[in-house]
VOPAGU-2260 file (C-alpha; in pm, 1 decimal, decimal comma):
REM VOPAGU-2260
SITE   aa  ch    i         X         Y         Z
SITE  MET   A    0   -3541,1   12526,8  -13340,0
SITE  LYS   A    1   -3369,0   12822,2  -13170,7
SITE  ILE   A    2   -3590,7   13065,5  -12984,7
SITE  SER   A    3   -3493,6   13359,3  -12766,5
SITE  ILE   A    4   -3542,1   13311,6  -12394,2
SITE  VAL   A    5   -3724,3   13643,0  -12369,0
SITE  GLU   A    6   -3967,7   13542,3  -12644,4
SITE  LEU   A    7   -4033,0   13199,8  -12491,2
SITE  GLU   A    8   -4086,8   13353,8  -12147,3
SITE  LYS   A    9   -4346,3   13591,9  -12291,8
SITE  LYS   A   10   -4525,7   13316,2  -12482,6
SITE  LEU   A   11   -4527,7   13092,9  -12175,0
SITE  LEU   A   12   -4657,1   13363,5  -11943,7
SITE  ASP   A   13   -4929,7   13460,7  -12190,2
SITE  PHE   A   14   -5023,4   13093,3  -12221,2
SITE  LEU   A   15   -5018,1   13009,6  -11850,3
SITE  THR   A   16   -5214,3   13316,1  -11738,3
SITE  ARG   A   17   -5509,2   13180,6  -11935,2
SITE  TYR   A   18   -5526,8   12898,2  -11682,4
SITE  PHE   A   19   -5366,4   13022,5  -11358,3
SITE  ASP   A   20   -5346,2   13342,4  -11157,5
SITE  LYS   A   21   -5050,3   13568,3  -11240,3
SITE  SER   A   22   -4838,8   13471,7  -10939,3
SITE  SER   A   23   -4879,8   13096,4  -11000,0
SITE  ALA   A   24   -4818,3   13137,1  -11372,8
SITE  ILE   A   25   -4489,9   13317,8  -11304,3
SITE  ARG   A   26   -4359,3   13046,0  -11073,7
SITE  ILE   A   27   -4457,0   12766,8  -11314,2
SITE  LYS   A   28   -4296,3   12960,2  -11599,3
SITE  GLU   A   29   -3974,1   12999,4  -11398,9
SITE  TYR   A   30   -3945,9   12623,4  -11359,0
SITE  LEU   A   31   -4023,7   12549,5  -11726,5
SITE  ILE   A   32   -3769,6   12805,3  -11850,4
SITE  TRP   A   33   -3504,0   12659,7  -11619,6
SITE  ALA   A   34   -3570,3   12310,9  -11758,2
SITE  GLU   A   35   -3538,0   12437,0  -12115,7
SITE  LYS   A   36   -3217,5   12626,2  -12033,3
SITE  THR   A   37   -3065,5   12308,6  -11890,8
SITE  SER   A   38   -3169,7   12119,9  -12207,0
SITE  ASN   A   39   -3390,2   11882,0  -12009,4
SITE  LYS   A   40   -3622,3   11810,3  -12300,6
SITE  THR   A   41   -3846,7   11565,8  -12116,5
SITE  GLN   A   42   -3908,1   11792,9  -11816,9
SITE  GLY   A   43   -3967,2   12136,4  -11974,2
SITE  ILE   A   44   -4249,8   12280,2  -12183,9
SITE  ILE   A   45   -4334,1   11931,9  -12307,4
SITE  LYS   A   46   -4523,8   11914,0  -11975,5
SITE  LEU   A   47   -4783,0   12135,4  -12145,7
SITE  THR   A   48   -4853,3   11864,3  -12404,1
SITE  GLY   A   49   -4948,2   11495,5  -12402,2
SITE  SER   A   50   -5255,0   11324,5  -12261,3
SITE  GLU   A   51   -5239,9   11511,4  -11927,7
SITE  PRO   A   52   -5106,1   11862,2  -11997,6
SITE  LEU   A   53   -5019,2   12070,5  -11695,5
SITE  GLN   A   54   -5259,4   12350,7  -11790,2
SITE  ASP   A   55   -5556,7   12111,8  -11785,0
SITE  ILE   A   56   -5515,5   12063,8  -11411,7
SITE  LYS   A   57   -5815,5   12209,2  -11233,6
SITE  PRO   A   58   -5736,5   12271,3  -10865,1
SITE  LYS   A   59   -5997,1   12122,1  -10632,2
SITE  GLN   A   60   -5920,8   12350,6  -10340,3
SITE  GLU   A   61   -5668,0   12595,4  -10201,3
SITE  ILE   A   62   -5325,8   12466,2  -10101,7
SITE  ARG   A   63   -5341,4   12399,7   -9728,2
SITE  VAL   A   64   -5106,5   12290,5   -9452,7
SITE  GLU   A   65   -5243,1   11987,0   -9267,6
SITE  ARG   A   66   -4959,3   11930,5   -9021,9
SITE  ASP   A   67   -4686,3   12164,9   -8907,6
SITE  THR   A   68   -4404,9   12129,5   -8655,5
SITE  LYS   A   69   -4078,3   12316,2   -8614,8
SITE  LEU   A   70   -3908,7   12047,6   -8827,2
SITE  SER   A   71   -4180,9   11932,1   -9064,3
SITE  GLN   A   72   -4487,3   12017,4   -9266,8
SITE  LEU   A   73   -4746,6   11819,3   -9462,0
SITE  ILE   A   74   -4904,1   12005,7   -9752,4
SITE  ASN   A   75   -5231,4   11907,5   -9917,0
SITE  ALA   A   76   -5180,3   12047,5  -10267,0
SITE  GLY   A   77   -5552,4   12057,1  -10338,9
SITE  GLY   A   78   -5497,1   11939,1  -10693,1
SITE  ASN   A   79   -5278,8   12238,6  -10780,3
SITE  PRO   A   80   -4989,6   12190,6  -11027,3
SITE  ALA   A   81   -4688,5   12015,9  -10875,3
SITE  PRO   A   82   -4427,6   12260,9  -11018,9
SITE  LEU   A   83   -4603,1   12534,7  -10820,7
SITE  VAL   A   84   -4660,8   12346,5  -10493,6
SITE  SER   A   85   -4311,7   12191,9  -10500,6
SITE  GLN   A   86   -4155,9   12537,8  -10511,2
SITE  LEU   A   87   -4360,5   12635,5  -10206,0
SITE  ALA   A   88   -4248,9   12313,8  -10031,0
SITE  THR   A   89   -3887,5   12394,7  -10115,9
SITE  ASP   A   90   -3924,1   12740,0   -9959,3
SITE  VAL   A   91   -4063,7   12584,9   -9640,3
SITE  VAL   A   92   -3803,4   12309,9   -9606,9
SITE  ILE   A   93   -3520,7   12561,7   -9653,9
SITE  GLU   A   94   -3664,7   12789,9   -9386,2
SITE  LYS   A   95   -3705,7   12508,4   -9132,4
SITE  ALA   A   96   -3355,4   12369,7   -9194,6
SITE  GLN   A   97   -3196,7   12713,7   -9168,5
SITE  VAL   A   98   -3357,2   12766,5   -8827,6
SITE  HIS   A   99   -3340,6   12414,9   -8682,4
SITE  GLY   A  100   -3076,1   12232,7   -8889,2
SITE  PHE   A  101   -3324,5   11992,3   -9046,7
SITE  GLY   A  102   -3644,8   12018,2   -9244,9
SITE  LEU   A  103   -3891,2   11763,6   -9379,7
SITE  VAL   A  104   -4187,4   11853,8   -9601,5
SITE  GLY   A  105   -4436,6   11617,5   -9761,5
SITE  VAL   A  106   -4670,7   11707,2  -10046,5
SITE  TYR   A  107   -4969,5   11506,2  -10165,3
SITE  ASN   A  108   -5279,5   11557,6  -10374,8
SITE  THR   A  109   -5103,7   11690,7  -10685,5
SITE  TYR   A  110   -5200,8   11552,7  -11024,0
SITE  SER   A  111   -4888,9   11624,4  -11225,4
SITE  SER   A  112   -4512,5   11577,5  -11216,9
SITE  ASN   A  113   -4305,7   11839,8  -11037,0
SITE  GLY   A  114   -4051,4   11800,7  -11317,6
SITE  ALA   A  115   -3678,0   11768,1  -11259,2
SITE  GLN   A  116   -3578,7   11714,0  -10896,7
SITE  ALA   A  117   -3253,8   11898,6  -10973,9
SITE  TYR   A  118   -3438,6   12231,0  -10975,3
SITE  TYR   A  119   -3545,0   12191,8  -10613,3
SITE  VAL   A  120   -3233,6   12031,7  -10463,0
SITE  GLU   A  121   -3012,8   12292,2  -10632,1
SITE  ARG   A  122   -3213,8   12569,3  -10466,7
SITE  ILE   A  123   -3176,4   12393,1  -10131,1
SITE  ALA   A  124   -2800,4   12346,5  -10178,4
SITE  LYS   A  125   -2755,1   12714,9  -10265,4
SITE  HIS   A  126   -2865,8   12787,6   -9908,0
SITE  ASN   A  127   -2573,8   12582,3   -9766,3
SITE  LEU   A  128   -2797,3   12282,8   -9705,3
SITE  ILE   A  129   -2797,9   11925,4   -9833,1
SITE  GLY   A  130   -3119,2   11866,4  -10026,2
SITE  VAL   A  131   -3298,4   11542,4  -10110,0
SITE  VAL   A  132   -3624,0   11523,0  -10305,9
SITE  MET   A  133   -3817,1   11209,0  -10403,7
SITE  SER   A  134   -4141,7   11180,9  -10596,8
SITE  ARG   A  135   -4385,6   10908,0  -10695,4
SITE  SER   A  136   -4643,3   10903,3  -10972,5
SITE  PRO   A  137   -4910,4   10669,6  -11108,9
SITE  GLY   A  138   -4790,4   10316,7  -11186,6
SITE  ALA   A  139   -4570,8   10311,3  -11496,5
SITE  THR   A  140   -4263,3   10101,5  -11406,6
SITE  SER   A  141   -4269,4    9728,1  -11351,2
SITE  GLY   A  142   -4137,9    9563,9  -11038,4
SITE  PHE   A  143   -3859,8    9306,2  -11070,2
SITE  SER   A  144   -3990,0    8985,6  -11231,3
SITE  SER   A  145   -4330,3    9154,9  -11272,5
SITE  ILE   A  146   -4489,6    9287,4  -11591,4
SITE  ASP   A  147   -4739,8    9510,6  -11410,8
SITE  PRO   A  148   -4670,1    9887,6  -11388,0
SITE  LEU   A  149   -4644,9    9906,2  -11009,4
SITE  PHE   A  150   -4430,7   10214,4  -10946,6
SITE  GLY   A  151   -4403,9   10556,9  -11103,3
SITE  THR   A  152   -4087,3   10672,6  -11278,7
SITE  ASN   A  153   -4001,1   10767,9  -10917,7
SITE  PRO   A  154   -3709,6   11010,0  -10945,4
SITE  ILE   A  155   -3468,1   11106,8  -10670,6
SITE  GLY   A  156   -3255,2   11420,8  -10657,2
SITE  VAL   A  157   -2969,7   11512,5  -10421,8
SITE  GLY   A  158   -2787,0   11844,4  -10395,0
SITE  PHE   A  159   -2467,8   11929,4  -10202,6
SITE  PRO   A  160   -2325,9   12277,7  -10140,1
SITE  THR   A  161   -1964,6   12329,3  -10248,6
SITE  LEU   A  162   -1724,2   12623,3  -10276,9
SITE  ASN   A  163   -1856,7   12670,8  -10630,0
SITE  GLU   A  164   -2185,1   12557,2  -10785,3
SITE  PRO   A  165   -2379,6   12286,6  -10600,0
SITE  LEU   A  166   -2316,0   11925,2  -10693,7
SITE  VAL   A  167   -2652,6   11794,8  -10812,6
SITE  PHE   A  168   -2760,9   11439,4  -10887,8
SITE  ASP   A  169   -3102,5   11368,1  -11040,4
SITE  MET   A  170   -3229,3   11042,9  -11186,5
SITE  ALA   A  171   -3547,9   10852,6  -11253,4
SITE  SER   A  172   -3560,8   10498,0  -11122,8
SITE  SER   A  173   -3708,5   10392,0  -11458,6
SITE  ALA   A  174   -3502,5   10320,2  -11771,8
SITE  ILE   A  175   -3679,3   10605,9  -11955,4
SITE  THR   A  176   -3903,0   10883,9  -11827,5
SITE  TRP   A  177   -4274,0   10896,0  -11910,6
SITE  TYR   A  178   -4223,6   11216,5  -12103,1
SITE  GLY   A  179   -3941,6   11043,7  -12288,8
SITE  LEU   A  180   -4224,7   10835,8  -12435,0
SITE  VAL   A  181   -4431,8   11149,3  -12499,1
SITE  LEU   A  182   -4138,0   11316,2  -12677,9
SITE  ALA   A  183   -4064,3   11007,7  -12889,9
SITE  GLN   A  184   -4429,8   10985,6  -12987,8
SITE  ALA   A  185   -4438,4   11356,1  -13078,2
SITE  ARG   A  186   -4131,6   11307,1  -13299,1
SITE  GLY   A  187   -4265,6   10988,8  -13453,7
SITE  GLU   A  188   -3960,4   10802,3  -13327,6
SITE  LYS   A  189   -3896,8   10461,1  -13177,8
SITE  ILE   A  190   -3769,4   10426,5  -12822,3
SITE  PRO   A  191   -3453,0   10229,2  -12737,6
SITE  VAL   A  192   -3484,4    9854,9  -12706,2
SITE  ASN   A  193   -3498,3    9713,5  -12352,7
SITE  VAL   A  194   -3647,4   10017,6  -12176,7
SITE  ALA   A  195   -4014,6    9915,8  -12189,6
SITE  ILE   A  196   -4252,4    9625,4  -12243,2
SITE  LYS   A  197   -4599,3    9573,5  -12390,5
SITE  SER   A  198   -4893,8    9491,0  -12166,5
SITE  ASP   A  199   -4826,7    9119,2  -12226,1
SITE  GLY   A  200   -4466,5    9157,1  -12106,0
SITE  SER   A  201   -4296,7    9129,8  -12446,1
SITE  PRO   A  202   -4034,5    9392,1  -12544,5
SITE  THR   A  203   -4133,5    9695,1  -12750,9
SITE  ASP   A  204   -3969,1    9993,2  -12916,1
SITE  ASP   A  205   -4302,7   10167,3  -12976,0
SITE  PRO   A  206   -4377,8   10451,2  -12730,2
SITE  GLY   A  207   -4754,8   10400,1  -12762,7
SITE  GLU   A  208   -4727,1   10031,0  -12676,8
SITE  ALA   A  209   -4499,0   10121,2  -12384,4
SITE  MET   A  210   -4763,8   10359,9  -12249,6
SITE  GLN   A  211   -5011,7   10071,8  -12248,6
SITE  GLY   A  212   -4754,6    9836,4  -12097,9
SITE  ALA   A  213   -4477,9    9925,8  -11853,0
SITE  LEU   A  214   -4138,9   10090,4  -11832,2
SITE  LEU   A  215   -3847,1    9886,2  -11702,1
SITE  PRO   A  216   -3640,1    9988,1  -11396,7
SITE  PHE   A  217   -3314,8   10162,1  -11491,3
SITE  ASP   A  218   -3078,0    9863,7  -11463,0
SITE  ARG   A  219   -3346,1    9599,4  -11529,9
SITE  SER   A  220   -3263,4    9427,0  -11202,0
SITE  TYR   A  221   -3396,3    9386,4  -10849,8
SITE  LYS   A  222   -3166,5    9671,3  -10737,2
SITE  SER   A  223   -3330,1    9946,0  -10944,0
SITE  SER   A  224   -3673,2    9801,0  -10879,5
SITE  SER   A  225   -3598,4    9823,9  -10507,7
SITE  VAL   A  226   -3490,9   10188,1  -10549,5
SITE  ALA   A  227   -3829,0   10256,5  -10714,7
SITE  MET   A  228   -4003,6   10082,8  -10425,0
SITE  MET   A  229   -3814,2   10285,6  -10164,1
SITE  VAL   A  230   -3908,0   10611,2  -10340,6
SITE  GLU   A  231   -4269,6   10488,6  -10356,6
SITE  LEU   A  232   -4265,6   10439,6   -9979,2
SITE  PHE   A  233   -4110,3   10779,2   -9905,4
SITE  ALA   A  234   -4331,8   10973,6  -10147,5
SITE  GLY   A  235   -4645,0   10762,6  -10102,6
SITE  PRO   A  236   -4740,2   10631,3   -9755,9
SITE  LEU   A  237   -4511,9   10876,8   -9571,6
SITE  VAL   A  238   -4690,4   11180,3   -9719,0
SITE  SER   A  239   -5046,8   11038,6   -9739,3
SITE  SER   A  240   -5023,9   10998,7  -10115,9
SITE  SER   A  241   -5144,6   10706,9  -10328,3
SITE  PHE   A  242   -4912,1   10415,9  -10408,2
SITE  CYS   A  243   -4886,4   10132,5  -10659,9
SITE  ASP   A  244   -5192,4   10264,8  -10842,9
SITE  ASN   A  245   -5173,3   10094,4  -11180,6
SITE  GLU   A  246   -5543,6   10077,0  -11258,9
SITE  THR   A  247   -5603,5   10441,0  -11356,4
SITE  PHE   A  248   -5406,6   10765,0  -11383,2
SITE  ASP   A  249   -5649,4   10968,0  -11172,3
SITE  LYS   A  250   -5475,9   10905,8  -10838,7
SITE  ASP   A  251   -5266,4   11172,8  -10671,0
SITE  TRP   A  252   -4889,5   11214,0  -10690,4
SITE  GLY   A  253   -4665,2   11265,8  -10387,6
SITE  SER   A  254   -4326,1   11418,9  -10307,2
SITE  VAL   A  255   -4102,8   11442,8  -10002,7
SITE  PHE   A  256   -3840,8   11714,3   -9941,9
SITE  PHE   A  257   -3549,0   11688,7   -9700,5
SITE  ALA   A  258   -3304,0   11966,3   -9612,0
SITE  VAL   A  259   -3013,0   11908,1   -9374,2
SITE  SER   A  260   -2758,4   12157,2   -9245,5
SITE  PRO   A  261   -2405,0   12010,7   -9254,2
SITE  GLU   A  262   -2340,0   12217,5   -8941,0
SITE  LEU   A  263   -2526,9   11955,7   -8740,1
SITE  LEU   A  264   -2204,7   11757,0   -8776,7
SITE  VAL   A  265   -1926,6   11974,2   -8918,6
SITE  ASP   A  266   -1833,1   12336,2   -8990,0
SITE  ILE   A  267   -2006,6   12447,0   -9311,6
SITE  ASP   A  268   -1694,9   12598,2   -9468,4
SITE  LYS   A  269   -1498,8   12281,8   -9399,1
SITE  PHE   A  270   -1777,2   12071,5   -9547,2
SITE  LYS   A  271   -1798,8   12279,4   -9864,9
SITE  SER   A  272   -1420,5   12276,8   -9900,1
SITE  ASN   A  273   -1408,1   11898,5   -9862,6
SITE  CYS   A  274   -1691,4   11854,5  -10114,8
SITE  SER   A  275   -1497,3   12066,5  -10363,7
SITE  GLU   A  276   -1180,6   11867,8  -10295,8
SITE  LEU   A  277   -1371,0   11542,0  -10351,0
SITE  ILE   A  278   -1502,2   11675,2  -10683,0
SITE  LYS   A  279   -1147,8   11772,3  -10789,6
SITE  LYS   A  280   -1018,9   11424,0  -10708,5
SITE  VAL   A  281   -1296,6   11268,0  -10918,0
SITE  LYS   A  282   -1232,9   11505,3  -11209,1
SITE  ASP   A  283    -855,2   11451,8  -11192,9
SITE  SER   A  284    -873,8   11072,9  -11174,9
SITE  ARG   A  285    -746,5   10864,2  -11465,3
SITE  SER   A  286   -1000,3   10805,1  -11739,3
SITE  LYS   A  287   -1047,3   10534,2  -11997,6
SITE  PRO   A  288    -851,9   10593,4  -12320,9
SITE  GLU   A  289   -1165,6   10674,5  -12519,4
SITE  VAL   A  290   -1292,3   10927,3  -12261,6
SITE  SER   A  291   -1182,2   11289,2  -12305,8
SITE  GLU   A  292   -1329,2   11417,3  -11979,1
SITE  ILE   A  293   -1471,2   11276,5  -11658,6
SITE  ARG   A  294   -1807,6   11446,6  -11618,2
SITE  LEU   A  295   -1988,0   11503,4  -11292,0
SITE  PRO   A  296   -2360,5   11455,3  -11228,2
SITE  GLY   A  297   -2547,0   11766,4  -11343,3
SITE  GLU   A  298   -2243,0   11910,5  -11521,2
SITE  ARG   A  299   -2385,3   11890,1  -11873,2
SITE  ALA   A  300   -2709,9   12055,8  -11760,8
SITE  HIS   A  301   -2519,5   12338,6  -11590,9
SITE  ARG   A  302   -2311,0   12400,2  -11901,0
SITE  ALA   A  303   -2625,5   12413,7  -12112,8
SITE  LEU   A  304   -2775,3   12667,4  -11872,0
SITE  LEU   A  305   -2465,7   12888,8  -11886,9
SITE  GLU   A  306   -2462,7   12871,6  -12266,6
SITE  ALA   A  307   -2831,8   12961,2  -12286,2
SITE  GLU   A  308   -2782,0   13258,2  -12056,9
SITE  LYS   A  309   -2478,5   13369,5  -12258,7
SITE  THR   A  310   -2649,8   13352,5  -12598,8
SITE  GLY   A  311   -3001,4   13440,8  -12482,4
SITE  GLU   A  312   -3135,2   13148,7  -12688,0
SITE  ILE   A  313   -3242,4   12791,1  -12631,7
SITE  GLU   A  314   -3308,6   12498,2  -12860,6
SITE  VAL   A  315   -3671,3   12386,4  -12834,6
SITE  GLU   A  316   -3843,3   12096,4  -13008,6
SITE  ILE   A  317   -4032,2   12239,9  -13305,7
SITE  GLU   A  318   -4304,8   11974,4  -13266,1
SITE  ILE   A  319   -4374,8   12096,9  -12914,0
SITE  LEU   A  320   -4383,0   12462,6  -13018,8
SITE  LYS   A  321   -4632,9   12374,5  -13292,0
SITE  GLN   A  322   -4856,1   12180,2  -13052,7
SITE  LEU   A  323   -4868,8   12483,6  -12822,1
SITE  ASN   A  324   -4931,0   12723,3  -13114,6
SITE  PHE   A  325   -4615,7   12914,7  -13020,8
SITE  ILE   A  326   -4514,6   12924,7  -13389,3
């Protein structure tokens, strides 16, 4: 159903301040509103529902920096919500890259998803930096030829500055996100065939059975499974986080943030101009007869955001609003 952005912001802030201090609630709300504006239905306020809602996270300690150099930082999140800590990590990696040309920040000891990687890499790219963010989560996706949930949904996001809006790419390495299952279950819907398996390895279109079994890697081959493994290595062992934890969901989640200044290699204006020219060549290339427009990564989300900001309204799942007692 349609709801005004102002109304949803108020409801979210009222809701979140029951669980978090005002400053943290505001930053978490900012991320959730952005996700809803971009029509990312599996990464927005649905995070406040399901078996592990974001607001149920009880921080174990204050966020603390465990290692810090001029180029890098390792953050122990202390069990604080990932959408909050990941914004702090993004601030740090931008600052280091602006000063030194490169920044690397690792985060571990969160117990929730940081949401869409696009949110963070877009912020990095808007500072004339190339951003890369990778995250791992408890085992949900099977390895190639395996039926065990070895890897998380393990998304990767990349953002490039251009003469216009940043070019942003964001994808999970699984065929469907975990909250895609949560959303399907909330709607009472089936999931597509060939995106998940039961615990015995047989195919399923039931989101509940998929939660007890495993998701499949995005192209169902060794290539996507290897992408998931690489993300697991970057966002697991490299940042002191757990890895391949398929026994329980009480292990920590990890993320790694990279920011690189193009000026380490080339003039920034030239780089942005060339990125924009590359985008134009892709958009102007010949398309298949049945295709009306060649669309770039992140383009649909950006259009949804612009439309939401123009109308002041967003479309939100009524089932989710009911679960949160927002209506």
